[in-house]
BAVOTI-732987 format. One record per residue (C-alpha): residue number from 1; residue in one letter; x, y, z. Coordinates in nm, 2 decimals. Example, Ala and Ser with C-alpha at 12.3 -4.5 7.8 and 13.67 -1.06 7.14 Angstrom:
REM residues 2
   pos   code       px       py       pz
     1      a     1.23    -0.45     0.78
     2      s     1.37    -0.11     0.71
This chain:
REM residues 613
   pos   code       px       py       pz
     1      m    -5.04    -4.12     9.17
     2      k    -4.82    -3.89     8.94
     3      a    -4.89    -3.59     9.16
     4      y    -4.80    -3.80     9.48
     5      i    -4.49    -3.92     9.31
     6      q    -4.40    -3.55     9.20
     7      l    -4.46    -3.42     9.56
     8      i    -4.25    -3.70     9.70
     9      q    -3.96    -3.60     9.46
    10      e    -3.99    -3.22     9.58
    11      r    -4.03    -3.29     9.96
    12      g    -3.77    -3.57     9.98
    13      l    -3.83    -3.95    10.08
    14      p    -3.76    -3.89    10.44
    15      w    -4.06    -3.66    10.48
    16      f    -4.26    -3.89    10.28
    17      i    -4.15    -4.17    10.52
    18      n    -4.22    -3.99    10.83
    19      r    -4.57    -3.85    10.72
    20      s    -4.67    -4.19    10.63
    21      l    -4.57    -4.34    11.01
    22      y    -4.77    -4.07    11.12
    23      s    -5.09    -4.17    10.91
    24      v    -5.01    -4.49    11.02
    25      k    -5.02    -4.43    11.37
    26      i    -5.33    -4.23    11.36
    27      k    -5.51    -4.48    11.18
    28      a    -5.40    -4.76    11.41
    29      m    -5.53    -4.56    11.72
    30      n    -5.86    -4.50    11.55
    31      i    -5.87    -4.90    11.49
    32      a    -5.75    -5.01    11.84
    33      p    -5.76    -4.71    12.07
    34      p    -5.57    -4.89    12.33
    35      l    -5.24    -4.84    12.11
    36      e    -5.23    -4.47    12.22
    37      k    -5.03    -4.58    12.53
    38      l    -4.76    -4.69    12.31
    39      f    -4.72    -4.33    12.17
    40      e    -4.79    -4.15    12.49
    41      k    -4.54    -4.00    12.76
    42      s    -4.64    -4.06    13.14
    43      s    -4.77    -3.74    13.29
    44      p    -4.46    -3.51    13.40
    45      v    -4.46    -3.37    13.72
    46      v    -4.41    -2.98    13.75
    47      v    -4.21    -2.85    14.03
    48      r    -4.18    -2.49    13.94
    49      v    -4.36    -2.24    13.77
    50      n    -4.19    -1.91    13.80
    51      l    -4.02    -1.90    13.46
    52      f    -4.09    -1.56    13.34
    53      e    -3.99    -1.23    13.53
    54      v    -4.19    -0.93    13.45
    55      d    -4.12    -0.57    13.60
    56      t    -4.47    -0.51    13.69
    57      v    -4.39    -0.16    13.81
    58      q    -4.29    -0.05    13.46
    59      l    -4.53    -0.22    13.29
    60      k    -4.80    -0.04    13.48
    61      k    -4.64     0.30    13.43
    62      k    -4.66     0.23    13.06
    63      l    -5.03     0.12    13.07
    64      i    -5.09     0.43    13.24
    65      e    -4.93     0.66    12.97
    66      l    -5.18     0.49    12.71
    67      p    -5.38     0.74    12.53
    68      g    -5.74     0.76    12.70
    69      e    -5.90     0.56    12.43
    70      k    -5.69     0.28    12.41
    71      k    -5.72     0.23    12.79
    72      r    -6.07     0.23    12.76
    73      k    -6.07    -0.03    12.46
    74      l    -5.81    -0.24    12.68
    75      v    -6.09    -0.25    12.96
    76      q    -6.38    -0.30    12.76
    77      e    -6.23    -0.62    12.57
    78      a    -6.11    -0.73    12.91
    79      d    -6.45    -0.70    13.06
    80      e    -6.59    -0.89    12.76
    81      a    -6.33    -1.18    12.78
    82      c    -6.44    -1.23    13.15
    83      v    -6.77    -1.36    13.00
    84      g    -6.63    -1.56    12.69
    85      k    -6.64    -1.29    12.45
    86      i    -6.31    -1.24    12.25
    87      k    -6.14    -1.06    11.94
    88      g    -6.11    -1.42    11.73
    89      f    -5.81    -1.36    11.47
    90      s    -5.79    -1.01    11.59
    91      s    -6.10    -0.92    11.37
    92      h    -6.43    -1.11    11.49
    93      d    -6.62    -1.09    11.80
    94      f    -6.65    -1.44    11.90
    95      d    -6.89    -1.55    12.21
    96      y    -6.81    -1.89    12.32
    97      g    -7.09    -1.87    12.56
    98      w    -7.10    -1.87    12.93
    99      p    -6.99    -2.08    13.10
   100      i    -6.78    -2.10    12.82
   101      n    -6.80    -2.38    12.58
   102      w    -6.43    -2.47    12.50
   103      q    -6.54    -2.70    12.21
   104      l    -6.74    -2.44    12.02
   105      n    -6.69    -2.29    11.68
   106      p    -6.87    -1.96    11.72
   107      f    -6.88    -1.92    11.35
   108      t    -7.10    -2.21    11.28
   109      n    -7.24    -2.27    11.65
   110      k    -7.12    -2.63    11.64
   111      s    -6.91    -2.79    11.89
   112      a    -6.64    -3.09    11.87
   113      d    -6.71    -3.37    12.07
   114      a    -6.52    -3.36    12.39
   115      t    -6.58    -3.70    12.47
   116      k    -6.37    -3.81    12.17
   117      k    -5.99    -3.87    12.17
   118      w    -5.80    -3.59    11.97
   119      y    -5.72    -3.83    11.69
   120      r    -6.10    -3.89    11.63
   121      i    -6.16    -3.54    11.56
   122      p    -6.12    -3.43    11.19
   123      d    -5.90    -3.10    11.10
   124      f    -6.16    -3.02    10.85
   125      d    -6.54    -3.09    10.91
   126      s    -6.81    -2.91    10.67
   127      q    -7.07    -2.89    10.94
   128      r    -6.87    -2.78    11.24
   129      g    -6.63    -2.55    11.02
   130      d    -6.30    -2.45    11.08
   131      i    -6.11    -2.61    11.36
   132      k    -5.89    -2.30    11.44
   133      a    -6.23    -2.14    11.54
   134      i    -6.26    -2.36    11.82
   135      w    -5.88    -2.34    11.92
   136      e    -5.89    -1.94    11.94
   137      i    -6.01    -1.89    12.30
   138      s    -5.79    -2.19    12.44
   139      r    -5.47    -2.02    12.35
   140      f    -5.54    -1.81    12.63
   141      s    -5.44    -1.48    12.46
   142      h    -5.73    -1.33    12.62
   143      f    -5.53    -1.37    12.95
   144      f    -5.31    -1.09    12.84
   145      l    -5.61    -0.88    12.84
   146      f    -5.70    -0.99    13.21
   147      a    -5.34    -0.90    13.31
   148      r    -5.32    -0.57    13.15
   149      a    -5.64    -0.46    13.26
   150      f    -5.57    -0.57    13.62
   151      l    -5.23    -0.39    13.61
   152      l    -5.39    -0.06    13.49
   153      t    -5.72    -0.06    13.70
   154      e    -5.60    -0.30    14.01
   155      d    -5.95    -0.44    14.00
   156      d    -5.94    -0.81    14.10
   157      k    -6.23    -0.93    13.87
   158      y    -5.98    -0.98    13.61
   159      f    -5.76    -1.20    13.84
   160      k    -6.07    -1.38    13.92
   161      a    -6.18    -1.43    13.58
   162      f    -5.80    -1.59    13.50
   163      s    -5.85    -1.83    13.81
   164      a    -6.20    -1.92    13.69
   165      q    -6.16    -1.99    13.34
   166      l    -5.83    -2.18    13.38
   167      s    -6.01    -2.41    13.66
   168      d    -6.30    -2.43    13.43
   169      w    -6.07    -2.53    13.10
   170      l    -5.87    -2.81    13.31
   171      k    -6.23    -2.94    13.41
   172      q    -6.39    -2.96    13.06
   173      n    -6.07    -3.08    12.89
   174      p    -5.93    -3.38    13.03
   175      y    -5.61    -3.53    12.88
   176      s    -5.63    -3.59    12.57
   177      y    -5.98    -3.56    12.48
   178      g    -6.15    -3.29    12.27
   179      a    -6.04    -3.07    11.98
   180      n    -5.79    -2.88    12.21
   181      f    -5.55    -3.16    12.24
   182      k    -5.53    -3.21    11.88
   183      c    -5.22    -2.98    11.79
   184      g    -4.89    -2.95    11.98
   185      q    -4.86    -2.60    11.90
   186      e    -5.20    -2.53    12.04
   187      c    -5.09    -2.68    12.35
   188      a    -4.74    -2.49    12.36
   189      l    -4.91    -2.15    12.31
   190      r    -5.16    -2.20    12.58
   191      m    -4.90    -2.31    12.83
   192      m    -4.65    -2.02    12.73
   193      s    -4.96    -1.76    12.78
   194      c    -5.02    -1.93    13.12
   195      l    -4.67    -1.91    13.24
   196      m    -4.63    -1.55    13.15
   197      i    -4.93    -1.44    13.30
   198      y    -4.84    -1.60    13.63
   199      p    -4.59    -1.33    13.76
   200      i    -4.85    -1.08    13.73
   201      f    -5.10    -1.26    13.96
   202      a    -4.85    -1.47    14.13
   203      a    -4.94    -1.26    14.48
   204      r    -5.32    -1.35    14.47
   205      l    -5.27    -1.70    14.36
   206      s    -5.37    -1.96    14.60
   207      e    -5.24    -2.29    14.65
   208      k    -5.51    -2.43    14.41
   209      d    -5.43    -2.17    14.16
   210      t    -5.09    -2.26    14.15
   211      e    -5.18    -2.66    14.13
   212      n    -5.40    -2.55    13.81
   213      v    -5.10    -2.36    13.65
   214      k    -4.88    -2.66    13.71
   215      e    -5.17    -2.91    13.57
   216      l    -5.19    -2.71    13.27
   217      v    -4.83    -2.73    13.20
   218      s    -4.82    -3.08    13.28
   219      r    -5.07    -3.19    13.04
   220      c    -4.93    -2.95    12.74
   221      y    -4.59    -3.05    12.80
   222      r    -4.70    -3.42    12.78
   223      k    -4.87    -3.35    12.44
   224      i    -4.57    -3.17    12.32
   225      i    -4.35    -3.46    12.39
   226      s    -4.55    -3.72    12.30
   227      n    -4.63    -3.60    11.95
   228      f    -4.31    -3.38    11.87
   229      n    -4.18    -3.61    11.61
   230      y    -4.48    -3.50    11.36
   231      a    -4.40    -3.11    11.43
   232      y    -4.02    -3.20    11.36
   233      k    -3.99    -3.43    11.09
   234      c    -4.35    -3.38    10.90
   235      q    -4.40    -2.98    10.94
   236      n    -4.10    -2.81    10.94
   237      n    -4.26    -2.46    11.01
   238      n    -4.39    -2.23    11.29
   239      h    -4.55    -2.53    11.45
   240      t    -4.18    -2.67    11.54
   241      l    -4.06    -2.35    11.67
   242      s    -4.35    -2.31    11.90
   243      e    -4.34    -2.66    12.00
   244      l    -3.99    -2.65    12.10
   245      a    -4.06    -2.29    12.28
   246      g    -4.32    -2.50    12.49
   247      m    -4.06    -2.79    12.53
   248      i    -3.82    -2.59    12.70
   249      a    -4.07    -2.41    12.92
   250      g    -4.21    -2.76    13.01
   251      a    -3.84    -2.92    13.08
   252      w    -3.76    -2.64    13.28
   253      c    -4.07    -2.64    13.48
   254      t    -4.03    -3.04    13.53
   255      g    -3.66    -3.00    13.59
   256      d    -3.60    -3.24    13.28
   257      t    -3.25    -3.10    13.21
   258      q    -3.16    -3.38    12.96
   259      r    -3.48    -3.31    12.74
   260      l    -3.41    -2.90    12.81
   261      k    -3.04    -2.94    12.65
   262      w    -3.20    -3.16    12.38
   263      a    -3.47    -2.89    12.29
   264      y    -3.18    -2.60    12.25
   265      k    -2.95    -2.82    12.06
   266      t    -3.25    -2.91    11.84
   267      l    -3.40    -2.56    11.82
   268      d    -3.05    -2.43    11.67
   269      k    -3.07    -2.71    11.39
   270      v    -3.43    -2.60    11.33
   271      i    -3.38    -2.24    11.29
   272      l    -3.08    -2.31    11.05
   273      k    -3.33    -2.49    10.84
   274      q    -3.63    -2.25    10.86
   275      f    -3.43    -1.92    10.85
   276      l    -3.23    -1.83    10.53
   277      a    -2.91    -1.64    10.59
   278      d    -3.06    -1.30    10.44
   279      g    -3.36    -1.31    10.70
   280      g    -3.63    -1.50    10.48
   281      y    -3.83    -1.74    10.65
   282      i    -3.94    -2.09    10.55
   283      q    -4.32    -2.05    10.51
   284      q    -4.29    -1.76    10.32
   285      s    -4.54    -1.54    10.49
   286      f    -4.49    -1.22    10.70
   287      n    -4.76    -1.33    10.92
   288      y    -4.57    -1.64    11.00
   289      q    -4.28    -1.48    11.01
   290      r    -4.40    -1.28    11.29
   291      v    -4.52    -1.59    11.47
   292      a    -4.16    -1.73    11.46
   293      m    -4.05    -1.40    11.58
   294      q    -4.28    -1.40    11.88
   295      d    -4.17    -1.76    11.96
   296      i    -3.81    -1.67    11.95
   297      e    -3.88    -1.38    12.19
   298      a    -4.01    -1.62    12.44
   299      i    -3.70    -1.84    12.38
   300      l    -3.47    -1.56    12.43
   301      r    -3.64    -1.44    12.75
   302      m    -3.63    -1.82    12.89
   303      s    -3.25    -1.83    12.82
   304      t    -3.21    -1.58    13.09
   305      v    -3.36    -1.84    13.35
   306      t    -3.24    -2.17    13.18
   307      r    -2.88    -2.07    13.13
   308      l    -2.89    -2.21    12.81
   309      d    -2.87    -2.02    12.46
   310      l    -2.92    -2.02    12.10
   311      s    -2.59    -2.04    11.90
   312      q    -2.43    -1.71    11.73
   313      e    -2.57    -1.84    11.40
   314      s    -2.88    -1.89    11.50
   315      k    -2.91    -1.53    11.63
   316      y    -2.74    -1.40    11.32
   317      r    -3.01    -1.55    11.11
   318      i    -3.31    -1.40    11.34
   319      l    -3.18    -1.05    11.35
   320      n    -3.13    -1.07    10.95
   321      s    -3.50    -1.17    10.99
   322      a    -3.60    -0.89    11.19
   323      l    -3.44    -0.66    10.95
   324      q    -3.60    -0.80    10.63
   325      m    -3.93    -0.74    10.82
   326      y    -3.82    -0.41    10.87
   327      q    -3.70    -0.31    10.51
   328      c    -4.04    -0.44    10.42
   329      q    -4.24    -0.26    10.62
   330      d    -4.46     0.03    10.54
   331      i    -4.43     0.37    10.75
   332      t    -4.76     0.28    10.90
   333      g    -4.62    -0.05    11.04
   334      d    -4.82    -0.26    10.81
   335      m    -4.65    -0.50    10.55
   336      p    -4.77    -0.66    10.25
   337      n    -5.02    -0.93    10.31
   338      y    -4.77    -1.17    10.17
   339      g    -4.83    -1.54    10.18
   340      s    -5.04    -1.75    10.44
   341      n    -5.22    -1.53    10.68
   342      d    -5.41    -1.70    10.97
   343      g    -5.43    -1.41    11.19
   344      a    -5.21    -1.52    11.46
   345      l    -5.08    -1.25    11.70
   346      i    -4.97    -1.53    11.96
   347      f    -4.88    -1.27    12.24
   348      p    -5.11    -0.96    12.21
   349      v    -4.92    -0.77    12.48
   350      t    -4.94    -0.43    12.33
   351      s    -5.26    -0.18    12.22
   352      c    -5.14    -0.17    11.87
   353      g    -5.33    -0.34    11.59
   354      y    -5.26    -0.66    11.44
   355      r    -5.15    -0.53    11.10
   356      d    -4.89    -0.32    11.29
   357      f    -4.56    -0.55    11.31
   358      t    -4.34    -0.28    11.47
   359      s    -4.35    -0.43    11.83
   360      s    -4.23    -0.76    11.72
   361      i    -3.99    -0.64    11.51
   362      n    -3.85    -0.38    11.76
   363      t    -3.86    -0.65    12.05
   364      v    -3.64    -0.91    11.86
   365      y    -3.40    -0.65    11.75
   366      a    -3.36    -0.53    12.08
   367      l    -3.31    -0.86    12.27
   368      l    -3.03    -0.93    12.03
   369      t    -2.85    -0.61    12.02
   370      g    -2.96    -0.39    12.33
   371      k    -3.06    -0.12    12.08
   372      r    -3.42    -0.02    11.94
   373      l    -3.50     0.03    11.57
   374      y    -3.79     0.26    11.64
   375      s    -3.84     0.58    11.84
   376      e    -4.05     0.53    12.14
   377      g    -4.43     0.44    12.10
   378      d    -4.71     0.22    12.24
   379      y    -4.54    -0.08    12.09
   380      d    -4.28    -0.05    12.33
   381      e    -4.52    -0.23    12.58
   382      e    -4.38    -0.58    12.44
   383      l    -4.04    -0.49    12.54
   384      f    -4.14    -0.48    12.92
   385      w    -4.31    -0.84    12.86
   386      f    -3.98    -0.99    12.75
   387      g    -3.77    -0.85    13.02
   388      l    -3.61    -0.52    12.84
   389      d    -3.75    -0.15    12.90
   390      n    -3.77     0.14    12.67
   391      d    -3.47     0.30    12.79
   392      l    -3.24     0.17    12.49
   393      p    -3.04     0.36    12.23
   394      q    -3.20     0.37    11.87
   395      e    -3.03     0.24    11.60
   396      q    -3.07     0.46    11.28
   397      v    -3.14     0.20    10.99
   398      l    -3.27     0.37    10.66
   399      r    -3.53     0.18    10.48
   400      e    -3.39     0.13    10.11
   401      s    -3.41    -0.05     9.79
   402      k    -3.32    -0.42     9.92
   403      a    -3.27    -0.73     9.73
   404      f    -3.31    -1.06     9.94
   405      n    -3.21    -1.30     9.68
   406      e    -3.22    -1.63     9.90
   407      t    -3.57    -1.49     9.98
   408      g    -3.69    -1.40     9.66
   409      l    -3.82    -1.06     9.78
   410      y    -3.70    -0.73     9.61
   411      t    -3.81    -0.40     9.70
   412      l    -3.77    -0.05     9.54
   413      r    -3.81     0.28     9.73
   414      n    -3.81     0.64     9.67
   415      n    -3.95     0.96     9.88
   416      d    -4.33     0.88     9.74
   417      c    -4.37     0.52     9.71
   418      w    -4.22     0.19     9.74
   419      l    -4.32    -0.15     9.62
   420      m    -4.23    -0.54     9.65
   421      v    -4.17    -0.78     9.38
   422      v    -4.18    -1.18     9.46
   423      a    -3.94    -1.38     9.25
   424      k    -3.84    -1.72     9.42
   425      k    -3.68    -2.05     9.35
   426      s    -3.96    -2.22     9.51
   427      i    -4.32    -2.10     9.61
   428      n    -4.59    -2.20     9.86
   429      h    -4.86    -1.96     9.74
   430      m    -4.93    -1.88     9.36
   431      d    -4.75    -1.53     9.39
   432      q    -4.45    -1.55     9.14
   433      n    -4.39    -1.21     9.02
   434      h    -4.65    -1.06     9.25
   435      l    -4.60    -0.69     9.29
   436      d    -4.72    -0.50     9.60
   437      l    -4.72    -0.13     9.56
   438      w    -4.76     0.12     9.84
   439      i    -4.79     0.49     9.79
   440      n    -4.78     0.75    10.09
   441      g    -4.88     0.49    10.34
   442      k    -5.16     0.32    10.14
   443      n    -5.15    -0.03    10.00
   444      i    -5.25     0.08     9.65
   445      l    -5.18    -0.29     9.49
   446      c    -5.22    -0.54     9.74
   447      d    -5.22    -0.90     9.79
   448      s    -5.57    -1.10     9.85
   449      g    -5.49    -1.28    10.15
   450      t    -5.57    -1.62    10.27
   451      y    -5.97    -1.61    10.46
   452      s    -5.95    -1.99    10.54
   453      y    -5.75    -2.29    10.48
   454      a    -6.08    -2.48    10.49
   455      d    -6.32    -2.29    10.27
   456      g    -6.38    -2.24     9.90
   457      l    -6.30    -1.85     9.90
   458      g    -5.95    -1.95    10.07
   459      r    -5.89    -2.19     9.80
   460      e    -5.96    -1.89     9.57
   461      l    -5.76    -1.65     9.73
   462      f    -5.45    -1.90     9.70
   463      s    -5.47    -1.91     9.35
   464      t    -5.27    -1.69     9.07
   465      k    -5.57    -1.48     8.97
   466      a    -5.58    -1.35     9.34
   467      h    -5.19    -1.18     9.29
   468      n    -5.08    -0.91     9.11
   469      t    -4.95    -1.09     8.84
   470      v    -5.01    -1.24     8.49
   471      y    -5.30    -1.50     8.47
   472      c    -5.30    -1.76     8.15
   473      e    -5.65    -1.90     8.16
   474      e    -5.68    -2.26     8.30
   475      k    -5.28    -2.24     8.39
   476      e    -5.22    -2.21     8.74
   477      q    -4.84    -2.13     8.89
   478      i    -4.84    -2.45     9.06
   479      n    -5.05    -2.76     9.17
   480      r    -5.21    -2.81     9.50
   481      i    -5.31    -3.12     9.70
   482      g    -5.52    -3.09    10.00
   483      a    -5.51    -2.78    10.21
   484      f    -5.12    -2.73    10.22
   485      a    -4.93    -2.95    10.00
   486      v    -4.78    -2.80     9.67
   487      y    -4.58    -2.96     9.40
   488      g    -4.46    -2.86     9.05
   489      q    -4.25    -2.58     9.13
   490      p    -4.18    -2.34     8.86
   491      k    -3.80    -2.23     8.75
   492      l    -3.67    -1.92     8.81
   493      k    -3.45    -1.84     8.50
   494      k    -3.36    -1.46     8.55
   495      v    -3.38    -1.20     8.83
   496      s    -3.17    -0.88     8.77
   497      w    -3.22    -0.61     9.05
   498      n    -3.06    -0.29     9.10
   499      p    -3.21     0.01     9.32
   500      n    -3.45     0.15     9.05
   501      s    -3.55    -0.14     8.86
   502      i    -3.59    -0.54     8.87
   503      t    -3.61    -0.75     8.55
   504      t    -3.74    -1.13     8.60
   505      e    -3.82    -1.43     8.38
   506      i    -4.00    -1.74     8.53
   507      v    -4.11    -2.06     8.34
   508      f    -4.42    -2.25     8.50
   509      f    -4.47    -2.60     8.44
   510      s    -4.84    -2.57     8.35
   511      g    -4.71    -2.44     8.03
   512      y    -4.62    -2.07     8.02
   513      t    -4.31    -1.81     8.06
   514      h    -4.38    -1.47     8.24
   515      r    -4.13    -1.19     8.20
   516      r    -4.19    -0.88     8.44
   517      m    -3.97    -0.56     8.41
   518      v    -4.05    -0.29     8.68
   519      y    -3.89     0.04     8.67
   520      l    -3.94     0.31     8.97
   521      s    -3.87     0.69     8.91
   522      g    -3.96     0.99     9.08
   523      d    -4.28     1.03     8.86
   524      g    -4.41     0.66     8.93
   525      v    -4.37     0.29     8.84
   526      k    -4.36     0.14     8.50
   527      v    -4.41    -0.22     8.44
   528      r    -4.37    -0.42     8.12
   529      d    -4.49    -0.76     8.12
   530      e    -4.45    -1.04     7.86
   531      a    -4.61    -1.38     7.84
   532      q    -4.57    -1.68     7.60
   533      t    -4.70    -2.03     7.60
   534      t    -4.41    -2.30     7.65
   535      m    -4.60    -2.49     7.36
   536      k    -4.62    -2.21     7.12
   537      e    -5.00    -2.21     7.11
   538      h    -5.22    -1.90     7.11
   539      i    -5.19    -1.73     7.45
   540      h    -5.50    -1.60     7.66
   541      a    -5.32    -1.39     7.89
   542      k    -5.42    -1.07     8.11
   543      i    -5.24    -0.88     8.39
   544      l    -5.44    -0.87     8.73
   545      f    -5.40    -0.58     8.98
   546      h    -5.60    -0.55     9.30
   547      t    -5.67    -0.26     9.49
   548      p    -5.87    -0.20     9.79
   549      f    -5.98     0.15     9.71
   550      e    -6.24     0.27     9.47
   551      v    -6.12     0.30     9.12
   552      s    -6.28     0.47     8.80
   553      i    -6.19     0.41     8.43
   554      k    -6.10     0.72     8.29
   555      n    -6.13     0.58     7.94
   556      k    -6.01     0.21     7.76
   557      h    -5.67     0.27     7.87
   558      e    -5.66     0.49     8.19
   559      v    -5.80     0.40     8.54
   560      i    -5.80     0.64     8.83
   561      l    -5.67     0.51     9.15
   562      e    -5.67     0.64     9.52
   563      n    -5.58     0.97     9.58
   564      n    -5.60     1.05     9.19
   565      n    -5.31     0.85     9.11
   566      l    -5.33     0.72     8.75
   567      l    -5.29     0.37     8.58
   568      v    -5.21     0.41     8.21
   569      t    -5.18     0.11     7.96
   570      e    -5.14     0.07     7.61
   571      n    -5.42    -0.24     7.61
   572      l    -5.77    -0.24     7.71
   573      v    -5.86    -0.23     8.06
   574      k    -6.15    -0.34     8.27
   575      v    -6.26    -0.35     8.65
   576      y    -6.44    -0.60     8.85
   577      q    -6.50    -0.66     9.21
   578      t    -6.35    -0.94     9.38
   579      k    -6.25    -1.01     9.76
   580      r    -5.96    -0.99     9.98
   581      s    -5.86    -1.10    10.34
   582      l    -5.67    -0.89    10.57
   583      f    -5.77    -1.11    10.86
   584      y    -5.83    -1.49    10.93
   585      l    -6.21    -1.58    10.83
   586      h    -6.29    -1.21    10.73
   587      q    -6.36    -1.10    10.39
   588      e    -6.40    -0.75    10.23
   589      d    -6.48    -0.63     9.87
   590      m    -6.19    -0.50     9.64
   591      n    -6.14    -0.41     9.30
   592      c    -5.95    -0.62     9.03
   593      i    -5.79    -0.42     8.72
   594      e    -5.77    -0.67     8.43
   595      i    -5.52    -0.55     8.15
   596      n    -5.57    -0.76     7.83
   597      m    -5.24    -0.91     7.68
   598      p    -5.38    -1.00     7.29
   599      n    -5.01    -1.05     7.18
   600      g    -4.85    -1.14     7.50
   601      q    -4.74    -0.82     7.62
   602      a    -4.83    -0.51     7.81
   603      l    -4.70    -0.19     7.94
   604      t    -4.84    -0.04     8.23
   605      e    -4.77     0.28     8.41
   606      f    -4.86     0.43     8.76
   607      i    -4.84     0.78     8.77
   608      i    -4.82     0.92     9.11
   609      n    -5.02     1.23     9.21
   610      k    -4.79     1.43     9.43
   611      g    -5.03     1.71     9.49
   612      d    -5.26     1.48     9.70
   613      k    -5.07     1.32     9.97
């Protein structure tokens, strides 16, 4: 009970009331299903679906210019998607069967019950497995494969696959039964994917095809407007943005001018709550920051048709968010695996990999400024999908050491390496004082990732000992309830930053204080750590550094890292194997370097080998 009281104190009474009302609503419908009619809106009548415009000539030209290997991969993946085989979470080969089983979890080969109402299907089920694996194919992200392969090859089989799968989905997913009507965000993404694909196939669509697109929009829009209060009042994250984007799309398609105006007005409020002035995003995750940015791409594109727009303050914060991601990005296009990572790439409209954040950063920046951040590349395809082209002037923005004080992210850079330190006023992950280190395009010290929100390994990777920080045995940085709720926020007592160093001091309510001083020089990085318990008891502390590369212990105080970079410490060192997750539900081995802190102090130095880049 004490934990819930503290959670309410930190989240606020309005959140508690709204969350409780939603729980009461779900329980009431389970007890008396006819009560669902009290909460459901009537089926909206869709009158138009030509919301997105795409320059197919320029897009086709861009696709033809792709390297041969990328074109072959695109066609291969589109062919597999024609028979229900897709890349789940950008990494797994998922087979949903043929005909497609839209309720299947390919990991467990168990299905949700399509005859049950959505509120009778649990989020987490030990037998069925993670519900996100069921949702993956019904996001219709693979429809972009059909559209891109069709433009590249002019083969009608991709249009036929789009038509047949949409028709089958509607037959197998009546409103509001099964897992695919459980989440309003899933409905929003499904709807927008279909509307974005529509102009590619418009010339070939039969009257029945068009009616199917309208029916999909109607069902998805109905789910959003019937349950939006939960996303708005209880979640306040990327779900809210996605559902507002879906609401804008649905309101325009149904000619609902009143709700369309309300959605834009509400959207401005949500952006001001979710995006900090320095660009930070509320979910403290680069993965979810990109999800939010792609939602914004769709919203900005739709504004050219709806004739309604975001406020200047909203645009200012979104622009700063793009610039923050740019400053926290490696030259490879990758970013630290910071915060929750569910593998989401909601609009996969380029041939760039999931770990390359360039296309979304570039497109948002271009939509807001009319300029590009990067030189031309394959990632420019995303510009075409959102109404731009690659004939844009390039803005010369230097990546340099930066302090994002509101967000709690701090970077230090020189010619050979860069690093990021996490020091926030409140945390969603146990990553306070985490250090991410990149040397010559390689993530030498990394975050462990997420794996799954419904799995034991996921809970382990969420913990303090999965990050590059001090770990005091049996003392976590924050407390957790369920899969997402956290309480017991630490106190950020000190942050002092300059372009060559950062010093932090953080007090954790579990009973210890961690001071970290990081210095960047031309030769490498020095890290001085101090830890002490607030109760003056004997401290059992250690520093943990995680690396995806092979390491070898040179002696008790030195470890050789990738490319002969060297870790040197005055304390005893040991190395053991652990796990990380770069993609949702994907795990791989990595090494953890553990440095003992018998007196609560340690100095660690990373010496860069400049002769082996």
